[in-house]
Kinemage of the C-alpha trace (Angstrom):
@kinemage 1
@onewidth
@group {chain A} dominant
@subgroup {mainchain}
@vectorlist {calphas} color= white
{ca unk a 1} P -3.734 27.244 -1.630
{ca unk a 2} L -6.976 27.362 0.347
{ca unk a 3} L -8.051 24.108 -1.271
{ca unk a 4} L -5.038 22.429 0.318
{ca unk a 5} L -5.468 23.975 3.773
{ca unk a 6} L -6.954 20.807 5.340
{ca unk a 7} L -4.115 18.730 3.892
{ca unk a 8} L -1.550 21.205 5.221
{ca unk a 9} L -3.195 21.157 8.653
{ca unk a 10} L -3.148 17.362 8.701
{ca unk a 11} L 0.513 17.320 7.656
{ca unk a 12} L 1.325 19.831 10.399
{ca unk a 13} L -0.408 17.652 12.987
{ca unk a 14} L 1.501 14.614 11.736
{ca unk a 15} L 4.757 16.571 11.908
{ca unk a 16} L 4.027 17.468 15.526
{ca unk a 17} L 3.634 13.788 16.385
{ca unk a 18} L 6.832 12.848 14.528
{ca unk a 19} L 8.750 15.606 16.315
{ca unk a 20} L 7.431 14.465 19.688
{ca unk a 21} L 8.415 10.895 18.919
{ca unk a 22} L 11.890 12.000 17.861
{ca unk a 23} L 12.383 13.984 21.073
{ca unk a 24} L 11.141 11.037 23.132
{ca unk a 25} L 13.425 8.421 21.627
{ca unk a 26} L 16.447 10.691 21.108
{ca unk a 27} L 18.260 9.353 24.215
{ca unk a 28} L 18.113 5.876 22.654
{ca unk a 29} L 18.634 6.631 18.961
{ca unk a 30} L 20.822 9.732 19.014
{ca unk a 31} L 21.214 11.404 15.629
{ca unk a 32} L 18.877 8.903 13.979
{ca unk a 33} L 15.951 9.970 16.181
{ca unk a 34} L 13.930 11.618 13.430
{ca unk a 35} L 14.476 8.720 11.018
{ca unk a 36} L 13.377 6.277 13.722
{ca unk a 37} L 10.374 8.498 14.492
{ca unk a 38} L 9.315 8.344 10.823
{ca unk a 39} L 9.376 4.546 10.999
{ca unk a 40} L 7.441 4.442 14.288
{ca unk a 41} L 4.879 6.998 13.098
{ca unk a 42} L 4.286 5.049 9.874
{ca unk a 43} L 3.802 1.813 11.811
{ca unk a 44} L 1.403 3.590 14.189
{ca unk a 45} L -0.725 4.913 11.333
{ca unk a 46} L -0.797 1.513 9.638
{ca unk a 47} L -1.974 -0.023 12.917
{ca unk a 48} L -4.653 2.664 13.167
{ca unk a 49} L -6.067 1.909 9.736
{ca unk a 50} L -5.591 -1.870 9.910
{ca unk a 51} L -9.382 -2.426 10.313
{ca unk a 52} L -9.792 -0.883 6.850
{ca unk a 53} L -7.193 -3.282 5.475
{ca unk a 54} L -9.075 -6.186 7.026
{ca unk a 55} L -12.339 -4.969 5.480
{ca unk a 56} L -10.622 -4.727 2.089
{ca unk a 57} L -9.333 -8.302 2.310
{ca unk a 58} L -12.737 -9.604 3.378
{ca unk a 59} L -14.345 -7.902 0.397
{ca unk a 60} L -11.800 -9.441 -1.942
{ca unk a 61} L -12.384 -12.890 -0.460
{ca unk a 62} L -16.124 -12.587 -0.977
{ca unk a 63} L -15.535 -11.769 -4.625
{ca unk a 64} L -13.010 -14.582 -4.956
{ca unk a 65} L -15.516 -17.061 -3.528
{ca unk a 66} L -18.005 -15.996 -6.188
{ca unk a 67} L -15.445 -16.088 -9.019
{ca unk a 68} L -16.475 -19.547 -10.370
{ca unk a 69} L -20.120 -18.458 -10.609
{ca unk a 70} L -19.082 -15.153 -12.181
{ca unk a 71} L -17.050 -16.972 -14.833
{ca unk a 72} L -19.993 -19.268 -15.535
{ca unk a 73} L -22.292 -16.282 -16.064
{ca unk a 74} L -19.710 -14.617 -18.302
{ca unk a 75} L -19.616 -17.705 -20.516
{ca unk a 76} L -23.394 -18.098 -20.602
{ca unk a 77} L -24.173 -14.472 -21.402
{ca unk a 78} L -21.071 -13.472 -23.359
{ca unk a 79} L -23.281 -12.229 -26.211
{ca unk a 80} L -25.768 -10.391 -23.999
{ca unk a 81} L -23.988 -7.721 -21.897
{ca unk a 82} L -27.242 -6.359 -20.491
{ca unk a 83} L -28.370 -9.764 -19.230
{ca unk a 84} L -24.875 -10.453 -17.894
{ca unk a 85} L -24.901 -7.286 -15.790
{ca unk a 86} L -28.312 -8.038 -14.343
{ca unk a 87} L -27.324 -11.636 -13.518
{ca unk a 88} L -24.095 -10.485 -11.890
{ca unk a 89} L -25.988 -7.925 -9.820
{ca unk a 90} L -28.436 -10.597 -8.706
{ca unk a 91} L -25.587 -12.964 -7.806
{ca unk a 92} L -23.814 -10.416 -5.628
{ca unk a 93} L -27.091 -9.390 -3.999
{ca unk a 94} L -27.941 -12.995 -3.090
{ca unk a 95} L -24.467 -13.503 -1.637
{ca unk a 96} L -24.579 -10.243 0.320
{ca unk a 97} L -21.422 -9.116 -1.455
{ca unk a 98} L -20.439 -6.298 -3.775
{ca unk a 99} L -18.110 -6.203 -6.787
{ca unk a 100} L -16.501 -3.095 -5.241
{ca unk a 101} L -16.521 -4.281 -1.627
{ca unk a 102} L -12.728 -4.239 -1.435
{ca unk a 103} L -12.361 -0.834 -3.081
{ca unk a 104} L -14.070 1.432 -0.528
{ca unk a 105} L -11.681 0.600 2.349
{ca unk a 106} L -8.744 1.267 0.016
{ca unk a 107} L -10.201 4.685 -0.859
{ca unk a 108} L -10.706 5.483 2.832
{ca unk a 109} L -7.035 4.718 3.483
{ca unk a 110} L -5.844 7.042 0.717
{ca unk a 111} L -5.995 10.310 2.753
{ca unk a 112} L -3.727 8.823 5.435
{ca unk a 113} L -1.135 7.814 2.857
{ca unk a 114} L -1.388 11.192 1.130
{ca unk a 115} L -0.732 13.103 4.355
{ca unk a 116} L 2.269 10.945 5.274
{ca unk a 117} L 3.724 11.118 1.779
{ca unk a 118} L 3.240 14.896 1.634
{ca unk a 119} L 5.001 15.363 4.987
{ca unk a 120} L 7.950 13.110 4.226
{ca unk a 121} L 8.367 14.032 0.538
{ca unk a 122} L 7.947 17.813 0.768
{ca unk a 123} L 8.318 18.670 4.453
{ca unk a 124} L 4.893 20.321 4.376
{ca unk a 125} L 3.937 21.182 7.956
{ca unk a 126} L 7.547 21.006 9.192
{ca unk a 127} L 10.149 22.028 6.567
{ca unk a 128} L 13.044 21.553 9.041
{ca unk a 129} L 12.142 17.885 9.347
{ca unk a 130} L 14.066 17.181 6.157
{ca unk a 131} L 17.178 18.864 7.602
{ca unk a 132} L 17.653 16.011 10.082
{ca unk a 133} L 20.012 13.201 9.126
{ca unk a 134} L 20.387 9.425 9.000
{ca unk a 135} L 23.978 8.137 9.071
{ca unk a 136} L 25.091 11.620 8.094
{ca unk a 137} L 22.729 11.884 5.118
{ca unk a 138} L 20.075 14.651 5.290
{ca unk a 139} L 16.510 13.340 5.170
{ca unk a 140} L 15.836 15.854 2.405
{ca unk a 141} L 18.595 14.429 0.196
{ca unk a 142} L 17.586 12.898 -3.139
{ca unk a 143} L 19.477 10.116 -4.859
{ca unk a 144} L 19.912 12.448 -7.830
{ca unk a 145} L 21.650 15.064 -5.660
{ca unk a 146} L 24.845 13.054 -5.834
{ca unk a 147} L 26.382 9.821 -4.635
{ca unk a 148} L 28.933 9.965 -1.852
{ca unk a 149} L 29.953 7.074 0.370
{ca unk a 150} L 27.225 7.508 3.036
{ca unk a 151} L 24.532 8.398 0.474
{ca unk a 152} L 25.253 5.327 -1.652
{ca unk a 153} L 25.261 3.088 1.416
{ca unk a 154} L 22.012 4.394 2.937
{ca unk a 155} L 20.059 4.570 -0.317
{ca unk a 156} L 21.559 1.288 -1.508
{ca unk a 157} L 20.348 -0.613 1.549
{ca unk a 158} L 16.866 0.914 1.442
{ca unk a 159} L 16.455 0.348 -2.301
{ca unk a 160} L 17.637 -3.243 -1.934
{ca unk a 161} L 14.995 -3.824 0.748
{ca unk a 162} L 12.324 -2.305 -1.501
{ca unk a 163} L 13.398 -4.531 -4.398
{ca unk a 164} L 13.158 -7.651 -2.241
{ca unk a 165} L 9.730 -6.619 -0.952
{ca unk a 166} L 8.534 -5.830 -4.490
{ca unk a 167} L 9.764 -9.206 -5.759
{ca unk a 168} L 8.058 -11.022 -2.879
{ca unk a 169} L 4.769 -9.154 -3.377
{ca unk a 170} L 4.843 -9.749 -7.143
{ca unk a 171} L 5.557 -13.451 -6.686
{ca unk a 172} L 2.803 -13.755 -4.118
{ca unk a 173} L 0.327 -12.002 -6.434
{ca unk a 174} L 1.121 -14.418 -9.275
{ca unk a 175} L 0.827 -17.465 -7.034
{ca unk a 176} L -2.454 -16.237 -5.549
{ca unk a 177} L -3.911 -15.623 -9.013
{ca unk a 178} L -2.927 -19.135 -10.122
{ca unk a 179} L -4.270 -20.788 -6.978
{ca unk a 180} L -7.603 -18.962 -6.752
{ca unk a 181} L -8.331 -18.020 -10.361
{ca unk a 182} L -8.720 -14.409 -9.256
{ca unk a 183} L -6.646 -11.239 -9.202
{ca unk a 184} L -7.319 -9.280 -5.994
{ca unk a 185} L -10.685 -10.967 -5.853
{ca unk a 186} L -11.625 -10.346 -9.493
{ca unk a 187} L -11.977 -13.231 -11.990
{ca unk a 188} L -9.001 -13.858 -14.231
{ca unk a 189} L -11.336 -14.417 -17.168
{ca unk a 190} L -13.326 -11.783 -18.998
{ca unk a 191} L -12.686 -8.419 -20.683
{ca unk a 192} L -9.349 -6.908 -19.697
{ca unk a 193} L -8.404 -9.852 -17.482
{ca unk a 194} L -5.267 -10.672 -19.472
{ca unk a 195} L -3.991 -7.099 -19.210
{ca unk a 196} L -4.840 -6.994 -15.509
{ca unk a 197} L -3.044 -10.286 -14.983
{ca unk a 198} L 0.146 -8.848 -16.462
{ca unk a 199} L -0.153 -5.465 -14.764
{ca unk a 200} L -0.916 -6.379 -11.146
{ca unk a 201} L 2.333 -8.336 -10.502
{ca unk a 202} L 4.326 -5.354 -11.792
{ca unk a 203} L 2.685 -2.783 -9.523
{ca unk a 204} L 4.908 -3.468 -6.479
{ca unk a 205} L 7.939 -2.377 -8.485
{ca unk a 206} L 6.507 1.122 -8.984
{ca unk a 207} L 7.436 1.805 -5.353
{ca unk a 208} L 11.091 1.289 -6.260
{ca unk a 209} L 10.786 3.774 -9.120
{ca unk a 210} L 9.208 6.340 -6.799
{ca unk a 211} L 12.013 5.846 -4.287
{ca unk a 212} L 14.531 6.902 -6.957
{ca unk a 213} L 13.131 10.447 -7.120
{ca unk a 214} L 11.907 11.265 -3.592
{ca unk a 215} L 13.952 12.427 -0.588
{ca unk a 216} L 15.387 10.048 1.975
{ca unk a 217} L 12.571 10.704 4.477
{ca unk a 218} L 10.018 9.521 1.920
{ca unk a 219} L 12.147 6.475 1.073
{ca unk a 220} L 12.127 5.529 4.763
{ca unk a 221} L 8.344 5.881 4.745
{ca unk a 222} L 8.046 3.776 1.581
{ca unk a 223} L 10.220 0.992 3.003
{ca unk a 224} L 8.243 0.926 6.257
{ca unk a 225} L 4.774 1.016 4.731
{ca unk a 226} L 5.731 -1.515 2.031
{ca unk a 227} L 7.126 -3.895 4.651
{ca unk a 228} L 3.919 -3.491 6.646
{ca unk a 229} L 1.840 -4.234 3.551
{ca unk a 230} L 3.895 -7.377 2.923
{ca unk a 231} L 3.275 -8.457 6.508
{ca unk a 232} L -0.453 -7.845 6.096
{ca unk a 233} L -0.457 -9.905 2.917
{ca unk a 234} L 1.275 -12.777 4.681
{ca unk a 235} L -1.159 -12.703 7.614
{ca unk a 236} L -4.491 -11.521 6.213
{ca unk a 237} L -4.269 -13.058 2.735
{ca unk a 238} L -3.005 -16.478 3.768
{ca unk a 239} L -5.052 -19.383 2.332
{ca unk a 240} L -8.226 -20.040 4.317
{ca unk a 241} L -9.304 -23.590 5.236
{ca unk a 242} L -12.480 -24.812 3.608
{ca unk a 243} L -15.590 -23.776 5.463
{ca unk a 244} L -14.086 -20.664 7.044
{ca unk a 245} L -16.548 -17.753 7.052
{ca unk a 246} L -14.792 -14.708 5.545
{ca unk a 247} L -17.488 -12.239 6.506
């Protein structure tokens, strides 16, 4: 367990903040204070790491801008992988970009998501957190624990929201790939591109599958963070006018 001590400490710190938020807003939200605190805490963390999201989008846009030249090189050197790699490296170096520019910010965000998921899915750092309720349903309740009236209503609403968000994100991903000829900044042509093109639009729906097996607290987190991601996509990934510098 020593290897997980830093993660446990981070989850405990996050639980302290959530508890403080719940106590602060309890006069306004009553019995839903902890559920509301989970939403507010998730939004606060997403705001905190929003510069990383912006850096990720900028990296993807740089790659998307180079996609036509990348496709041209792939056609010209299709039979010479070594030459293709060297030409691609030279292209990115001249443009001051990197083929993995959008990946590093995503990796830096991962610890934040892991801590929040660990707290809300397992109660690590504050086991009693999952004993609180939303509309009479314990935050530690799983959909598989049984369907009563309140459980079906609460989970049904949250899952419906996740489905709508997943559909919107999938549709947006397909439209963006068609409009730009790229998938998350990567060319839609080349080895593995066809598989990637089919896989990426399906990824948003994995959140719905996860929500079927995690407790209510984690479902609240998933709905909030997914809605925030959709908002970021609408704002940060909107089409840029010609001539706009994406650096």
